[in-house]
Structures are given as C-alpha cells and as structure tokens.
N, C-alpha and C positions, 0 to 999 in steps of 0.2 A: 604276246609274246613277250617276258621279260629279258629285264639286259644285265649287264654285270649290278647296272647300278639301281636293279630293281622301278628300274620306270620303261614304261609305254614303250618298246622297237615299233615304232611305223613303218611300214614296208607298201611296198607299194600292190599285194594284193589285200590289205585289208581296206573294210569302208574309215579303221578312225586314222587315214591320211585324209582322205577327203573330211570328216570330220575338219582336220586339222585346217587344212586351207578354208573353207567356206567360214572359218572366227577370224581369218588373217585377212581374205580377200575383198579389197569395195572394191564395184564397179564402175562406178564413178572416178576412182583415184585411180582406175587403170583404162580407163578408155582417154583423160587423160595423160595419164601417163606417153600414150600410145599417140595424143596427137604431140606432146610433148619434145619423143624421139622424132617424127616427123619435124618438127621447126629447128630444132638440132640437126637433124640433115640437110636440110635446101641449106643453112644458111652452112653448112664447114664444104658443101658443093659450091657456094655462092663466095666461100670463102680461098679452093683452090684456081678457082675460074680467073680467080681477079691476081692472083696471085701469079697466077702462068701470064697472062696482061699482060700486067703493070709492073715484075719483078719485087716484089714489096708484096709481104703481107697484110691484108687492111687495118685497120683503126678502126677502134669504133664509130670514131665520126662518119670514116670510110660509109662503115653501110648503115649506119645511120642515116645518112645524106642517099642512098641508093633508096628508088617510091617500092621496091620490090620487096627488097630483105631488111627495109629499114621498120616498115611494119610489123615484117615478122621480130628482129630485135627486143620494141617493144612491149609486143605483147609475151616473151617467153616469161620476164617475170612473172608477171600475174597470174601465166603459167601457171608456175614452180609453185606460187603463193595458193592454189588453188587445188594441186593437190597435195601441199599438204595439209590446208583445213580440210579435205575429205578425208587422208587416214588419219587425220585427229579426233577429227568426228565420227569413225564408224569405229576410233579403237574405245574411244569410252559410249556408248552405244550397248 
C-alpha cells in the first residue's frame, strides 16, 4: 500500500508493521523500562504519603534517608543508564 509520498504505509493488517516493530523492539530494554516504571511509581507513592504526613514535599535527602525508598532512588540512575545502553546496543546490531 502506497501513501502520498510513495513510502509504504504500515497498517495493522499487514505483516510489515510487525516486521518494523521487531527492528526497533528490544526485549531487554523493555523489561528494564517496566522495572524503571515500577520504581518511579513507588517513589511517587512514597512522595505523596510523605507530603500528607509532613505537609511538604520530600527533599532528595529525605528520600535517601528512608531505608525503603533510599535504595530505590540510588538504583534509579543505574537503571536509566542500563536502558540507554540496551537500546544503543540494539540499534547498532
């Protein structure tokens, strides 16, 4: 199927969309992204609870000092770097 610019148009009925998806999909990066989303969700929930309890938003120091959320905050940066690395490796292979 051709579009106005003579480029193929990918529709959900064609196998071409699945082929395109497989070119850009990396299962490792997707799994890491799901973990990242879970971590960020945990942090947001904790921040809301903190604000309700203390009447203010938590500082980064507050988060780092909490035993549960502090561990997640410290892992977050590494998780983001892992996702970037996985995507970069997938694109160049």
